Structures are given as structure tokens and as C-alpha cells.
C-alpha positions in Angstrom: 44.0 92.4 135.8 44.5 89.1 134.5 42.4 90.4 131.3 45.1 92.8 131.3 47.7 89.9 131.0 46.0 87.5 129.2 45.6 90.1 126.3 49.5 91.6 126.9 50.4 87.5 126.6 48.7 87.2 123.2 49.4 90.6 121.8 53.1 89.1 122.9 53.0 85.4 120.9 51.3 87.5 117.9 54.7 89.9 117.4 57.1 87.2 118.4 55.6 84.8 115.5 56.1 87.4 112.9 59.7 86.6 113.5 61.3 84.9 111.3 64.9 82.8 111.1 66.1 83.4 107.9 68.0 86.5 108.1 67.3 90.3 106.7 68.4 91.1 103.0 69.6 94.6 102.9 69.7 96.1 99.6 68.2 95.0 96.6 70.0 91.7 97.6 73.3 91.6 96.1 76.3 90.2 97.3 79.2 92.1 98.8 81.9 92.3 95.8 85.0 91.9 97.8 83.8 90.2 100.4 86.0 86.8 99.3 88.6 89.6 98.5 88.9 90.2 102.5 87.5 86.9 103.8 91.0 85.9 102.0 93.1 88.6 103.1 96.2 88.4 105.9 95.7 90.6 108.9 97.3 94.1 109.0 100.0 94.4 112.0 98.3 96.8 114.7 100.6 100.0 115.1 104.0 100.3 117.0 102.4 101.2 120.9 104.5 104.0 122.5 107.0 102.5 124.8 108.0 105.3 126.4 107.4 108.9 126.5 109.5 111.2 128.3 110.2 115.4 128.4 113.7 116.7 128.1 115.2 120.3 129.0 118.7 120.4 127.5 121.7 122.3 128.7 121.0 124.9 126.3 117.9 125.3 128.3 115.2 123.7 125.2 113.0 121.4 125.7 112.2 118.1 123.7 109.1 115.6 123.8 110.2 112.9 122.7 108.0 109.2 122.7 110.0 106.0 122.4 108.5 103.4 120.4 107.9 99.5 120.5 109.0 98.5 116.7 112.2 100.6 117.7 111.1 104.2 116.5 110.6 107.0 117.4 109.2 110.7 117.6 110.5 113.8 118.9 108.6 117.2 119.0 110.1 121.2 120.2 106.4 121.9 121.2 104.4 119.6 123.4 101.2 120.2 120.9 104.0 120.3 117.8 104.0 118.5 115.0 106.3 115.2 116.3 109.2 113.9 113.5 109.5 110.7 113.1 113.6 108.8 113.8 114.3 105.3 113.2 117.3 103.5 114.4 119.5 101.1 112.9 118.9 97.1 114.2 116.1 98.6 116.6 119.2 99.7 119.0 120.3 104.4 119.2 120.4 106.0 117.8 117.8 107.9 116.1 117.3 109.7 113.8 115.5 111.8 110.8 117.0 114.7 108.2 118.6 117.1 110.8 117.9 115.1 114.2 118.9 112.7 116.7 118.8 111.6 119.8 121.2 109.3 120.8 120.0 106.3 123.8 116.5 106.5 125.4 117.3 106.8 128.9 116.9 109.8 130.9 119.7 111.0 129.9 121.0 111.2 126.4 121.8 114.0 123.8 119.9 115.2 120.6 120.4 117.1 117.9 118.1 119.2 116.0 117.4 122.6 113.9 119.8 125.2 116.1 120.6 122.7 118.9 123.4 120.5 117.9 124.8 117.8 120.3 123.1 118.9 123.9 123.1 117.3 126.7 119.6 116.7 128.6 117.6 115.0 131.1 114.8 115.1 132.1 
């Protein structure tokens, strides 16, 4: 058993002597031509976070899915997995609007205007 241990230790030490402290050069040894530009680039801002996600039932029995974001914007969908429409606000306060859409408020009770729905009262 001690012979096996000594052989394993010898093999390990030989394997470790083959290691080099020099960095490995990958490819043809050229540097990234954009490395300096990337190093000096300004940081990218993270995307806004969802601050609230609400499902509203309206007085005409329609459903709207509205996501409110930390940058005072919102998205609205007429189907749960539908394509969202981006809404913006003036001065960071409701109403959130886009062409043909409006969401006045961001609480439990809002008024929504959308194609086919004109200023309906909605609640969660």
C-alpha cells in the first residue's frame, strides 16, 4: 500500500511541475481590438424593475394586465400572455399613456382607455 501511495505522490508532483504561472494565450496571440474601448466605456444602466403587476377587471367586464415599472412607465396587455404596449407618463405621475391607451392611476382602482374600451372604471 505504501508503494502505491508513493507512486501516486510522485505522479502528482510530476503533473504539477508541468504547470506554468504564465497566462495561456488562446488563438493566434492577438489582443482584442475593442479591449481599450470597452475598458473606457460608460457603465450601462440596468433595466427598470417591475414595481407592481396588477390584473384589473373593468365595468364592461373586460380584463387588463398592467405592469408598473420603477422608472415611472407601465405596460398594458389585453391577454395574460399577450403582447405588451408600453405606456409613459409625464413628470413620472399618472396617467400612463400611449397611442389609443391610457391608465389613470396605479393603485387598486384605475380608469383605462384602450381600443374598444373608452375610459372604463377598473379595479383589482
